C-alpha positions as CSV (number, residue, x, y, z in Angstrom):
1,M,41.9,-6.6,72.9
2,S,45.5,-7.7,73.6
3,R,47.8,-9.1,71.0
4,E,47.5,-12.6,72.5
5,A,43.7,-12.4,72.5
6,K,43.7,-11.3,68.9
7,L,45.9,-14.3,68.0
8,N,43.7,-16.6,69.9
9,Q,40.7,-15.2,68.1
10,L,42.4,-15.8,64.7
11,A,43.2,-19.4,65.8
12,A,39.6,-20.1,66.8
13,K,38.2,-18.7,63.6
14,R,40.6,-20.6,61.5
15,E,39.8,-23.8,63.4
16,E,36.1,-23.3,62.7
17,V,36.8,-22.9,59.0
18,L,39.1,-25.9,58.9
19,L,36.4,-28.1,60.5
20,G,33.9,-27.1,57.7
21,G,30.6,-28.6,58.5
22,G,31.9,-30.3,61.7
23,E,33.3,-33.6,62.7
24,K,30.0,-35.5,62.2
25,K,29.7,-34.3,58.6
26,I,33.3,-35.1,58.0
27,E,32.8,-38.6,59.3
28,E,29.8,-39.0,57.0
29,Q,32.0,-37.9,54.0
30,H,34.5,-40.6,54.9
31,Q,31.9,-43.3,55.4
32,N,30.7,-42.6,51.9
33,G,34.2,-43.3,50.6
34,K,34.9,-39.6,49.9
35,M,37.7,-37.3,51.0
36,T,37.0,-33.9,52.4
37,A,37.6,-30.8,50.3
38,R,40.9,-30.1,51.9
39,E,42.0,-33.7,51.9
40,R,41.5,-33.7,48.1
41,I,43.7,-30.7,47.7
42,M,46.4,-32.2,49.8
43,A,46.3,-35.4,47.8
44,L,46.8,-33.4,44.6
45,L,49.5,-30.9,45.6
46,D,53.1,-31.1,46.7
47,E,53.3,-31.5,50.4
48,G,53.1,-28.1,52.3
49,S,52.6,-26.1,49.1
50,F,48.9,-25.1,49.4
51,V,48.1,-21.5,50.2
52,E,44.5,-20.9,51.0
53,L,42.7,-17.7,49.9
54,D,39.4,-16.2,51.1
55,Q,39.4,-18.5,54.1
56,F,37.0,-16.3,56.1
57,V,34.5,-15.4,53.3
58,T,30.9,-16.0,54.3
59,H,27.5,-15.6,52.6
60,R,25.3,-12.6,53.1
61,G,22.0,-14.3,52.6
62,T,19.2,-13.3,55.0
63,E,16.0,-14.8,53.6
64,L,14.5,-18.2,54.1
65,G,16.4,-18.6,57.4
66,M,19.9,-18.1,55.9
67,D,20.5,-15.4,58.5
68,Q,20.7,-18.3,61.0
69,V,22.9,-20.5,58.9
70,K,26.7,-20.6,59.4
71,A,28.8,-21.6,56.4
72,P,32.5,-21.8,57.3
73,G,34.6,-21.0,54.2
74,E,31.3,-20.6,52.3
75,G,31.4,-24.3,51.2
76,V,34.4,-24.1,49.0
77,V,38.2,-24.2,49.6
78,T,40.2,-22.0,47.2
79,G,43.8,-21.2,46.7
80,Y,47.0,-22.2,44.9
81,G,50.0,-24.6,45.3
82,T,52.4,-26.6,43.3
83,M,52.2,-29.9,41.5
84,D,55.6,-31.4,40.8
85,G,56.9,-27.9,41.5
86,R,54.6,-26.2,39.0
87,L,52.1,-23.6,40.1
88,V,48.4,-24.5,39.9
89,Y,45.2,-22.7,41.1
90,L,42.3,-24.7,42.3
91,Y,39.1,-24.9,44.2
92,S,37.4,-27.7,46.0
93,Q,33.8,-27.7,47.0
94,D,33.0,-28.7,50.6
95,Y,30.0,-31.0,50.8
96,T,30.0,-30.8,54.6
97,V,29.0,-27.1,54.4
98,I,25.4,-26.7,53.2
99,G,26.0,-29.6,50.8
100,G,28.7,-27.5,48.9
101,S,25.8,-25.5,47.4
102,V,26.7,-22.6,45.2
103,G,25.7,-19.2,46.5
104,E,26.8,-15.7,45.5
105,M,30.0,-15.6,47.7
106,H,30.8,-19.2,47.0
107,A,30.9,-18.3,43.3
108,N,32.9,-15.2,43.9
109,K,35.6,-17.3,45.6
110,I,35.8,-19.6,42.6
111,C,35.8,-16.6,40.2
112,K,38.8,-15.1,42.0
113,V,41.0,-18.2,41.6
114,M,39.9,-18.5,38.0
115,D,40.9,-14.8,37.4
116,M,44.3,-15.5,39.1
117,A,44.9,-18.6,36.9
118,I,44.4,-16.5,33.8
119,K,46.5,-13.6,35.0
120,T,49.4,-15.8,36.1
121,G,49.2,-18.3,33.3
122,A,48.7,-21.3,35.6
123,P,46.5,-24.4,35.1
124,L,43.1,-24.4,36.9
125,I,41.7,-27.4,38.7
126,G,38.1,-27.4,39.9
127,I,36.8,-30.2,42.2
128,T,33.0,-30.6,42.2
129,D,31.0,-32.1,45.1
130,S,27.9,-30.0,45.4
131,G,24.2,-30.2,45.9
132,G,23.8,-27.5,43.3
133,V,22.5,-23.9,43.4
134,R,21.7,-22.5,46.8
135,I,18.0,-21.9,46.3
136,Q,17.7,-19.6,49.3
137,E,19.8,-17.0,47.6
138,G,17.7,-17.1,44.4
139,I,19.0,-15.1,41.4
140,D,22.2,-14.1,43.2
141,A,23.2,-17.7,43.3
142,L,22.2,-18.3,39.7
143,N,24.1,-15.3,38.6
144,G,27.2,-16.8,40.3
145,Y,27.1,-19.8,37.9
146,G,27.0,-17.3,34.9
147,K,30.1,-15.6,36.2
148,I,31.9,-18.9,36.4
149,Y,30.8,-19.9,32.9
150,K,32.2,-16.7,31.5
151,R,35.6,-17.2,33.1
152,H,35.8,-20.8,31.7
153,A,35.3,-19.2,28.2
154,L,38.0,-16.6,28.9
155,A,40.4,-19.2,30.2
156,S,39.9,-21.5,27.2
157,G,43.0,-21.8,25.1
158,V,45.0,-19.8,27.6
159,V,45.5,-22.2,30.5
160,P,44.5,-25.9,30.8
161,Q,41.3,-26.3,32.7
162,I,40.7,-29.6,34.6
163,S,37.3,-30.5,36.1
164,V,37.0,-33.3,38.7
165,V,33.6,-34.7,39.6
166,L,33.7,-36.5,42.9
167,G,30.2,-36.1,44.2
168,P,26.8,-34.8,43.0
169,C,26.8,-32.4,40.1
170,A,23.4,-31.4,38.9
171,G,21.5,-28.6,37.1
172,G,23.6,-25.6,36.2
173,A,26.7,-27.1,37.9
174,V,27.2,-29.5,35.0
175,Y,28.2,-26.8,32.6
176,S,31.4,-26.0,34.5
177,P,32.8,-29.5,33.7
178,A,31.4,-29.3,30.2
179,L,33.4,-26.1,29.6
180,A,36.7,-27.5,30.9
181,D,39.3,-29.2,28.8
182,F,39.4,-32.5,30.6
183,V,36.9,-34.0,33.0
184,F,37.7,-36.7,35.6
185,M,35.0,-38.7,37.4
186,A,35.1,-41.3,40.2
187,E,32.7,-44.1,40.9
188,K,29.5,-43.1,42.8
189,A,29.7,-39.5,41.5
190,Q,26.7,-38.4,39.4
191,M,26.2,-35.7,36.9
192,F,23.0,-34.7,35.1
193,I,21.0,-31.6,34.2
194,T,17.7,-33.0,35.3
195,G,17.6,-35.9,37.8
196,P,15.8,-39.2,37.7
197,Q,12.8,-37.9,39.6
198,L,12.2,-34.9,37.4
199,I,12.5,-37.1,34.3
200,K,9.9,-39.5,35.7
201,T,7.6,-36.6,36.7
202,A,7.9,-35.3,33.1
203,G,6.6,-38.6,31.8
204,G,10.0,-40.2,31.1
205,P,11.2,-43.6,32.1
206,S,12.1,-44.7,35.6
207,I,15.9,-44.6,35.8
208,T,18.5,-44.6,38.6
209,G,20.9,-41.7,39.1
210,E,23.8,-44.1,38.2
211,E,22.2,-45.2,35.0
212,L,21.4,-41.6,34.0
213,G,24.6,-39.8,34.9
214,G,27.1,-42.1,36.6
215,A,30.8,-42.3,35.8
216,T,30.3,-45.3,33.5
217,T,27.6,-43.6,31.6
218,H,29.5,-40.4,31.0
219,N,32.7,-42.3,30.1
220,S,31.3,-44.8,27.6
221,T,28.0,-43.3,26.4
222,T,27.8,-39.5,26.5
223,G,31.5,-38.7,26.1
224,N,31.1,-35.9,28.6
225,V,33.9,-37.3,30.8
226,H,37.5,-38.2,29.8
227,F,38.7,-40.3,32.7
228,Y,37.1,-43.0,34.9
229,A,38.5,-43.7,38.4
230,H,37.5,-46.5,40.8
231,D,38.1,-44.2,43.8
232,E,39.4,-40.7,44.6
233,A,43.0,-41.8,45.2
234,E,43.2,-43.3,41.7
235,C,41.6,-40.1,40.3
236,M,44.2,-37.9,41.9
237,G,47.0,-40.0,40.4
238,Q,45.4,-39.7,37.0
239,I,45.2,-35.9,37.3
240,R,48.9,-35.6,38.3
241,R,49.8,-37.8,35.3
242,L,47.9,-35.7,32.8
243,M,49.4,-32.5,34.2
244,S,52.9,-33.9,33.6
245,F,52.2,-33.8,29.8
246,L,50.7,-30.3,29.7
247,P,52.3,-26.8,29.6
248,A,51.2,-24.3,32.2
249,N,49.7,-22.0,29.5
250,N,49.5,-21.4,25.8
251,L,52.8,-19.4,25.7
252,E,55.1,-21.6,27.8
253,G,56.1,-23.9,25.0
254,I,56.1,-27.7,24.6
255,P,56.9,-29.6,27.8
256,M,60.2,-31.3,27.5
257,F,61.5,-34.2,29.7
258,E,64.9,-35.8,29.8
259,C,64.8,-38.9,27.6
260,N,66.9,-42.1,28.0
261,D,65.1,-43.9,25.2
262,P,67.3,-43.6,22.0
263,A,65.7,-41.7,19.1
264,E,67.1,-44.3,16.7
265,R,65.5,-47.3,18.6
266,M,64.1,-49.7,16.1
267,D,61.1,-51.6,17.3
268,A,60.8,-55.0,15.7
269,V,57.1,-55.2,16.7
270,L,56.3,-52.7,13.9
271,A,57.8,-54.8,11.2
272,N,55.0,-57.3,11.1
273,I,52.2,-55.7,12.9
274,V,50.0,-55.0,9.9
275,P,48.4,-58.3,8.7
276,E,48.9,-59.3,5.0
277,N,45.1,-59.7,4.9
278,D,43.7,-56.2,4.3
279,N,40.5,-57.1,6.2
280,Q,42.2,-58.4,9.3
281,P,42.3,-55.9,12.2
282,F,45.2,-55.2,14.5
283,D,45.4,-53.1,17.7
284,M,46.6,-49.6,16.9
285,H,47.6,-49.3,20.6
286,D,50.6,-51.6,19.9
287,I,51.9,-49.1,17.3
288,I,51.5,-46.1,19.6
289,V,53.2,-47.8,22.5
290,A,56.1,-48.9,20.3
291,L,56.7,-45.4,19.1
292,A,56.5,-43.7,22.5
293,D,59.4,-42.9,24.8
294,N,59.8,-45.9,27.1
295,H,56.6,-47.3,25.6
296,D,54.5,-44.9,27.7
297,F,51.1,-43.9,26.3
298,F,48.5,-41.9,28.4
299,E,45.2,-42.5,26.7
300,I,42.2,-40.1,27.0
301,Q,38.5,-41.1,26.7
302,S,39.5,-44.7,26.4
303,Y,35.9,-45.9,26.9
304,F,34.2,-43.6,24.4
305,A,34.2,-43.9,20.6
306,K,36.7,-46.7,20.7
307,N,37.2,-46.5,16.9
308,M,39.2,-43.4,17.5
309,I,42.2,-43.3,19.9
310,I,43.5,-40.1,21.5
311,G,46.1,-39.4,24.1
312,F,49.6,-38.2,24.9
313,I,53.1,-39.7,24.4
314,R,56.6,-38.3,24.5
315,L,59.0,-38.4,21.6
316,N,62.6,-37.8,22.6
317,G,61.2,-36.1,25.8
318,M,58.7,-33.9,23.9
319,T,54.9,-34.0,24.6
320,V,53.0,-35.1,21.5
321,G,49.2,-35.5,21.1
322,V,48.2,-38.7,19.3
323,V,45.1,-39.2,17.1
324,A,44.7,-42.6,15.6
325,N,42.1,-44.8,14.0
326,Q,41.5,-48.1,15.7
327,P,40.9,-50.8,13.1
328,M,39.7,-53.3,15.7
329,V,36.5,-51.2,16.1
330,L,34.3,-50.5,13.1
331,D,37.4,-50.9,10.9
332,G,38.6,-47.5,12.1
333,A,35.6,-45.8,10.5
334,V,35.1,-42.1,11.4
335,D,31.6,-41.8,12.8
336,I,30.0,-38.9,14.6
337,D,31.5,-39.6,18.1
338,A,34.9,-40.3,16.7
339,A,35.0,-37.1,14.8
340,D,33.9,-35.0,17.8
341,K,36.4,-36.8,20.1
342,A,39.4,-36.2,17.7
343,A,38.4,-32.7,16.7
344,R,38.2,-31.4,20.3
345,F,41.6,-33.0,21.1
346,V,43.3,-31.6,18.1
347,R,42.0,-28.1,19.0
348,F,43.2,-28.5,22.6
349,C,46.7,-29.5,21.4
350,D,46.8,-26.6,19.0
351,S,45.7,-24.1,21.7
352,M,48.5,-25.3,24.0
353,A,51.2,-25.6,21.2
354,I,51.5,-29.4,21.5
355,P,52.4,-31.1,18.2
356,V,50.0,-33.6,16.8
357,L,50.8,-37.1,15.5
358,T,48.1,-38.8,13.4
359,L,48.1,-42.6,12.7
360,V,45.8,-43.6,9.9
361,D,44.0,-46.9,9.2
362,S,40.4,-46.1,8.3
363,V,37.9,-47.5,5.7
364,G,36.3,-44.0,5.7
365,N,33.1,-42.7,7.1
366,L,30.6,-45.0,8.7
367,P,27.8,-45.8,6.2
368,S,24.5,-45.5,8.2
369,V,21.1,-43.9,7.9
370,D,21.2,-43.1,11.6
371,Q,24.6,-41.4,11.2
372,E,23.4,-39.3,8.3
373,H,20.3,-38.2,10.1
374,K,22.2,-37.3,13.3
375,G,24.4,-35.0,11.3
376,A,27.4,-36.9,10.2
377,I,28.3,-34.2,7.7
378,R,28.3,-31.5,10.4
379,H,30.2,-33.6,12.8
380,G,32.8,-34.7,10.3
381,A,33.3,-31.1,9.3
382,K,34.5,-30.4,12.9
383,L,37.4,-32.8,12.4
384,L,38.3,-31.3,9.0
385,Y,38.1,-27.8,10.5
386,A,40.2,-28.7,13.5
387,Y,43.2,-29.9,11.4
388,A,42.9,-27.1,8.9
389,E,42.9,-24.3,11.5
390,S,45.7,-25.8,13.6
391,T,49.2,-24.3,13.3
392,V,51.3,-26.7,15.5
393,P,53.7,-29.2,14.0
394,K,51.6,-32.0,12.5
395,L,52.9,-35.4,11.5
396,T,50.9,-38.1,9.8
397,V,51.7,-41.7,9.4
398,I,49.5,-43.7,7.0
399,V,49.7,-47.2,8.3
400,R,47.3,-49.0,6.1
401,K,43.9,-47.9,4.8
402,A,43.3,-44.2,4.1
403,Y,40.1,-44.0,2.1
404,G,37.9,-41.2,1.0
405,C,37.0,-38.3,3.4
406,A,38.7,-40.2,6.2
407,Y,42.0,-39.8,4.4
408,L,41.4,-36.1,4.2
409,A,40.1,-35.7,7.7
410,M,42.9,-37.6,9.4
411,G,45.5,-35.0,9.1
412,S,46.1,-35.1,5.4
413,Q,48.7,-32.9,3.6
414,A,45.8,-30.9,2.1
415,L,44.7,-29.9,5.6
416,G,48.1,-28.8,6.7
417,A,50.2,-31.9,7.7
418,D,53.8,-30.8,7.7
419,V,55.2,-34.3,7.2
420,T,53.3,-37.2,5.8
421,I,54.9,-40.6,6.1
422,A,53.6,-43.9,4.6
423,W,54.4,-47.5,5.3
424,P,54.6,-49.9,2.3
425,S,51.3,-51.3,3.5
426,A,49.5,-47.9,3.0
427,E,46.5,-47.9,0.8
428,I,45.6,-44.3,-0.2
429,A,42.6,-43.9,-2.5
430,V,39.1,-42.6,-2.9
431,M,37.8,-46.0,-1.9
432,S,39.0,-49.6,-1.8
433,A,40.1,-51.3,-5.0
434,A,37.2,-53.7,-4.9
435,A,34.6,-50.9,-4.6
436,A,36.4,-48.8,-7.3
437,A,36.7,-51.7,-9.7
438,N,33.0,-52.4,-9.4
439,I,32.2,-48.9,-10.5
440,V,35.0,-48.1,-13.0
441,Y,34.9,-51.5,-14.8
442,R,31.3,-52.4,-14.3
443,E,30.5,-52.8,-18.0
444,E,33.5,-54.9,-18.7
445,I,32.7,-57.2,-15.7
446,D,29.1,-57.5,-16.7
447,A,30.0,-58.4,-20.3
448,S,32.6,-60.9,-19.4
449,D,32.1,-64.7,-19.8
450,D,33.6,-65.1,-16.3
451,P,32.5,-62.0,-14.3
452,Q,34.2,-63.1,-11.1
453,A,37.6,-63.7,-12.8
454,T,37.4,-60.3,-14.6
455,R,36.4,-58.6,-11.4
456,D,39.4,-60.1,-9.6
457,E,41.7,-59.0,-12.5
458,K,40.4,-55.4,-12.5
459,I,40.6,-55.2,-8.7
460,A,44.3,-56.2,-8.9
461,D,44.9,-53.8,-11.7
462,Y,43.3,-50.9,-9.8
463,Q,45.2,-51.9,-6.6
464,N,48.6,-51.9,-8.4
465,Q,48.0,-48.7,-10.2
466,F,46.3,-46.5,-7.6
467,V,45.8,-48.0,-4.2
468,N,49.4,-47.9,-2.9
469,P,51.7,-45.3,-1.4
470,Y,53.8,-44.8,-4.5
471,Y,51.0,-43.3,-6.5
472,A,50.4,-40.7,-3.8
473,A,54.2,-40.1,-3.4
474,S,54.4,-39.5,-7.2
475,R,52.0,-36.6,-6.7
476,G,54.0,-35.2,-3.7
477,L,51.2,-36.1,-1.3
478,V,53.5,-38.4,0.7
479,D,56.8,-37.1,1.8
480,M,58.5,-40.4,2.6
481,I,57.9,-44.1,2.4
482,I,59.8,-46.0,5.1
483,E,60.2,-49.3,6.8
484,P,57.8,-49.4,9.7
485,E,60.5,-50.1,12.3
486,Q,62.2,-46.8,11.4
487,T,59.1,-44.7,12.2
488,R,60.1,-43.5,15.6
489,Y,63.4,-42.2,14.2
490,Y,61.8,-40.3,11.4
491,L,59.1,-38.8,13.6
492,I,61.7,-37.5,16.0
493,K,63.9,-36.1,13.2
494,S,60.8,-34.4,11.7
495,L,59.8,-32.9,15.1
496,D,63.3,-31.5,15.5
497,S,63.1,-29.9,12.1
498,L,59.7,-28.3,12.9
499,I,60.5,-27.0,16.4
500,S,60.7,-23.4,15.1
501,K,57.7,-23.6,12.9
502,K,55.6,-20.5,12.6
503,E,52.4,-20.3,10.6
504,S,50.0,-17.4,10.5
505,R,46.3,-17.2,9.7
506,P,44.2,-14.4,8.2
507,G,43.2,-11.8,10.8
508,K,39.7,-12.3,12.3
509,K,37.8,-11.8,15.5
510,H,37.4,-15.5,15.9
511,D,36.5,-18.5,13.7
512,N,33.1,-20.1,13.3
513,L,33.6,-23.8,14.0
514,P,30.7,-25.9,12.5
515,L,29.2,-26.8,15.8
């Protein structure tokens, strides 16, 4: 064969792969409001940066008619490119080719880019749009899922892992997003272990796929997904924004950006944001936004466990993870979902050397029989553990209420906070003054001629003596009490002082998080 003929052969084979399942299948993808596998990659990466790997890999199945089935590219596009000039590895399942089903070689292609991401210390992005396991390949296909799961575990804490669900994701496929650090999901995509039909067959209720595992369900109810997008274009923008806050790997160091927002900026909003009435809520988002460089806050899991806020800001150009109670929801109480949400985020930040800022205004744990029976103790222990094991710089600002175990769990000094700042409005105690007075002074109150007046007097006495930042400061449990509008300045100064922080832990194979 001549050189020209060989080049023509290459061009023809490449064209076949680039067409995936063919023009008709591509048109169906577009009609369903979905991009193709390659279009998604191009929307994510810098123009012209994508380098495809394993373009000509194909399956080797022969049973159940697979010997007659062509699968250009094996139903998944893999490779690497840059995002804002930074290297990322990624794969994108191609629904136009056998429904993007996962077979042996499909899984091998994914495993290769996962291995390369770990070796090179580059983030990994996986885009899911698949009918699930390729049944025709039997145990070989199922084993492929297992190999992918193992690599997720190996990559955890080494490089950021981003999962993007843009189509069907069922059965064994769901555990790949579950093992990732952050999960994005667009409208019309669905994710569940067992589908509506199987649930109905097993005697369960009749339910739609959207109700069972749609983007709304996973964002607001299950907490399996971190970001909701109305369409794929919005989703791609969200991914690029998240990636701008993250380091490439656990050894790269804290991402830094040039900052034109003065460190000494005083935000007048903070001066009066906490109501004088202790029982009146306020929006913690307002404090976070006021503290952030250029008032820019990127929230994560905004629809789930709304009594806890997590996300990223920058302080003087430095990425910082934020964990905050939201007094507008359940008085900022730490329930099961809130504890899980915050604990996982703190652990991610610690694994990637990102400092953690905690803003506290919580009445404590949520009193509920349902919470107790669902394991509130075990779930709350996750949050305690996450803070205690972390070694990154940790800053805590007690804005108002810091009662009981919630005080401890929300980045307390006892669990390793490097700097604890309190506002004059801070209330740091085992419980509220009213609750404490009813216990401590019960006999005096009951014996009084005017129980209500005596109760009010004792509440005020307890408040003045114990429920204030000065009592905690006298014990060295608060490092500084400041005017609220000076918070940004002191946070940045504290971070500067902690930039070289090193903290070791006892040698061990691994820890045993109370799951």
